C-alpha positions in Angstrom: 157.9 -6.7 -87.2 155.9 -4.4 -85.0 156.8 -6.4 -81.8 160.4 -5.9 -82.6 159.9 -2.2 -83.3 158.1 -1.8 -79.9 160.9 -3.4 -78.2 163.5 -1.1 -79.8 161.4 2.0 -79.0 160.9 1.0 -75.4 164.8 0.7 -75.1 165.0 4.4 -75.7 162.3 5.3 -73.2 163.7 5.4 -69.7 160.7 6.8 -67.7 157.3 5.6 -66.9 155.8 8.8 -68.3 157.3 8.2 -71.8 156.3 4.5 -71.8 152.7 5.5 -71.0 152.6 8.1 -73.8 154.0 5.6 -76.2 151.3 3.2 -75.0 148.6 5.9 -75.7 149.9 6.6 -79.1 150.0 3.0 -80.3 146.8 2.0 -78.5 144.3 4.7 -79.1 141.7 3.5 -81.6 141.3 7.0 -83.1 145.0 7.3 -83.9 144.9 3.8 -85.4 141.9 4.7 -87.5 143.6 7.8 -88.9 146.7 5.7 -89.8 144.6 3.0 -91.4 142.7 5.8 -93.3 146.0 7.2 -94.4 147.0 3.9 -96.0 143.5 3.6 -97.6 144.1 7.0 -99.3 147.8 6.6 -100.1 148.5 2.9 -100.7 145.2 1.6 -102.0 143.9 4.6 -103.9 147.0 6.5 -104.9 149.4 3.5 -104.9 152.0 5.3 -102.8 154.3 3.7 -100.2 153.2 2.8 -96.7 152.2 5.7 -94.4 150.3 3.6 -91.8 151.0 2.1 -88.4 154.3 0.4 -89.5 155.7 3.8 -90.9 154.7 5.5 -87.8 156.6 3.0 -85.6 159.6 3.0 -87.8 159.8 6.8 -87.8 159.4 6.8 -84.1 162.2 4.3 -83.6 164.4 6.2 -86.0 163.8 9.6 -84.3 164.6 8.2 -80.9 167.8 6.5 -82.3 168.9 9.8 -83.8 168.0 11.8 -80.8 170.0 9.3 -78.6 173.1 9.9 -80.8 172.6 13.8 -80.8 171.5 14.0 -77.0 174.4 16.4 -76.2 173.5 18.7 -79.1 169.7 18.8 -78.6 169.1 20.1 -75.1 170.2 23.6 -75.5 167.6 25.5 -73.7 167.2 25.6 -70.0 163.4 25.3 -69.9 163.4 21.7 -71.1 165.4 18.4 -70.7 166.1 15.3 -72.7 162.9 13.6 -71.5 160.9 16.5 -73.0 162.9 16.2 -76.4 162.1 12.4 -76.4 158.4 13.2 -75.9 158.5 15.8 -78.7 160.1 13.6 -81.3 158.2 10.5 -80.3 154.8 12.2 -80.5 155.6 14.1 -83.7 157.0 11.1 -85.4 153.9 9.0 -84.6 151.4 11.5 -85.7 153.3 13.3 -88.5 151.4 11.6 -91.4 147.8 11.3 -90.1 146.8 14.3 -92.3 147.1 11.9 -95.3 143.7 10.4 -94.0 142.1 13.5 -95.6 144.5 14.2 -98.6 148.0 14.1 -99.7 148.4 17.7 -100.7 149.8 19.8 -97.8 149.0 16.8 -95.5 151.5 18.1 -92.9 149.2 21.1 -92.2 146.3 18.7 -91.9 148.3 16.5 -89.6 148.9 19.4 -87.2 145.2 20.0 -87.1 144.3 16.3 -86.5 147.1 15.9 -84.0 146.0 18.8 -81.8 143.4 17.0 -79.6 145.8 14.0 -78.9 148.7 16.3 -78.1 146.5 18.2 -75.7 145.4 15.0 -74.1 149.0 13.9 -73.6 150.1 17.3 -72.2 147.2 17.7 -69.8 147.8 14.3 -68.4 151.6 14.6 -68.0 152.5 18.3 -67.4 151.3 20.1 -64.4 152.9 23.4 -65.6 150.6 24.6 -68.3 153.1 27.1 -69.6 155.6 24.4 -70.3 152.9 22.2 -71.8 152.1 24.9 -74.3 155.7 25.2 -75.2 156.2 21.4 -75.7 153.0 21.4 -77.9 154.4 24.1 -80.0 157.5 22.0 -80.6 155.6 18.9 -81.5 153.5 20.9 -84.0 156.6 22.4 -85.6 158.1 19.0 -86.0 155.0 17.7 -87.8 154.7 20.8 -89.9 158.3 20.7 -91.0 158.7 16.9 -91.8 158.5 17.2 -95.5 161.4 19.8 -95.6 159.0 22.5 -97.1 159.0 24.7 -94.0 162.3 25.6 -92.2 162.1 24.9 -88.5 164.0 26.6 -85.6 164.5 23.4 -83.4 166.8 20.4 -83.8 163.8 18.1 -82.8 162.1 19.1 -86.1 165.1 18.1 -88.1 165.4 14.8 -86.3 161.8 13.9 -87.2 162.1 14.9 -90.8 165.4 12.9 -91.1 163.9 9.9 -89.3 160.9 10.1 -91.7 163.2 10.1 -94.7 165.2 7.1 -93.5 162.1 4.8 -93.8 163.0 3.7 -97.4 163.7 0.0 -97.2 162.1 -2.2 -99.8 159.3 -3.6 -97.7 157.7 -0.2 -97.7 157.1 -0.3 -101.5 156.1 -4.0 -102.0 152.3 -3.5 -101.6 151.9 -0.6 -103.9 154.1 -2.4 -106.4 151.9 -5.4 -106.3 148.8 -3.1 -106.6 150.2 -2.0 -110.1 152.0 1.2 -109.7 155.4 0.7 -111.3 157.4 4.0 -111.3 160.9 5.3 -110.2 159.6 5.7 -106.6 158.8 2.0 -106.4 161.7 0.7 -108.3 164.1 2.8 -106.3 162.6 1.8 -103.0 162.8 -1.8 -103.9 166.5 -1.5 -104.5 167.0 -0.4 -100.9 168.2 -3.4 -98.8 169.0 -1.6 -95.5 169.3 1.8 -93.7 171.8 2.1 -91.0 171.8 5.0 -88.6 174.9 5.3 -86.3 177.6 7.7 -85.1 179.5 9.7 -87.6 183.2 10.5 -88.0 183.2 14.1 -89.2 179.6 14.8 -88.0 177.8 13.4 -85.0 175.4 11.3 -87.1 175.9 8.9 -90.1 173.2 7.4 -92.3 174.3 4.6 -94.6 171.9 3.3 -97.2 172.7 -0.2 -98.7 171.2 -0.9 -102.1 171.4 -3.6 -104.8 171.6 -1.2 -107.7 172.0 2.6 -108.3 168.2 3.2 -108.7 168.1 3.4 -104.9 170.0 6.7 -105.0 166.7 8.3 -106.0 165.5 7.8 -102.4 168.4 9.5 -101.1 168.5 12.4 -103.5 164.8 13.1 -103.9 163.4 12.2 -100.5 166.0 12.0 -97.7 168.3 14.9 -98.6 165.3 17.2 -99.3 164.1 16.6 -95.8 167.7 17.1 -94.4 168.4 20.3 -96.3 164.9 21.7 -95.8 165.3 21.4 -92.0 169.0 22.8 -92.1 170.1 19.4 -90.7 173.2 18.9 -92.9 175.6 20.1 -90.1 174.7 17.0 -88.0 174.7 14.1 -90.5 176.8 12.4 -93.1 174.9 10.4 -95.8 176.4 7.4 -97.7 175.3 4.9 -100.2 176.7 1.4 -100.4 175.8 0.0 -103.8 176.4 -3.7 -104.6 179.6 -3.9 -106.7 180.4 -0.3 -106.5 182.5 2.0 -104.3 180.8 3.8 -101.4 179.2 7.1 -102.4 179.1 10.2 -100.1 176.3 12.6 -100.6 176.8 15.2 -97.7 
């Protein structure tokens, strides 16, 4: 699946700079090691869902897809452009969970700490203007810090990353911890989710539709996705629906 994800991500990256940064993020052995350790801590020790390389790639793809839909909304300050916003959401999405390599509790704060050297390397390589580089870095850290919905951001990019993170709920993410023996509502609800579609909305710019085989999948929407959306004040941009097999479509926001 990762080659397909890479192809999708590259489709949103229109510049050589962004492609080189993406290659850095997915190719750096230190980042890969932190993502692998995150899964050792969460999947193998705590029996949580995947938080490794696959999750980082899916969240990055989702973020860029959402940003593409909201491109007219997101660039609302004259010191940055759409390419800068793509860099922000891509980098924050890829690195948002690396703090889990240390511990789960308040991992978003740890992720900011661990992401700092990588972000500084990226910014020093690709921005000649050190003042602008510091501003971009601040937005990356904000998006990482706010991805759980526990801290309220001021930027739209942070809401995009949190929402993109919450959209990674398809059943494949829960299969390994389920096999390892953790059988709870988190796993059963995730196994019920067949697909997550991200597209343009009718009443709002963005629509997220979650297809599931039974109603237990609504737990993923109510307890994970909606908390991230509401915690980042992203409701005004997104409609959320559930398509449950054999039932009528349900709208949440």
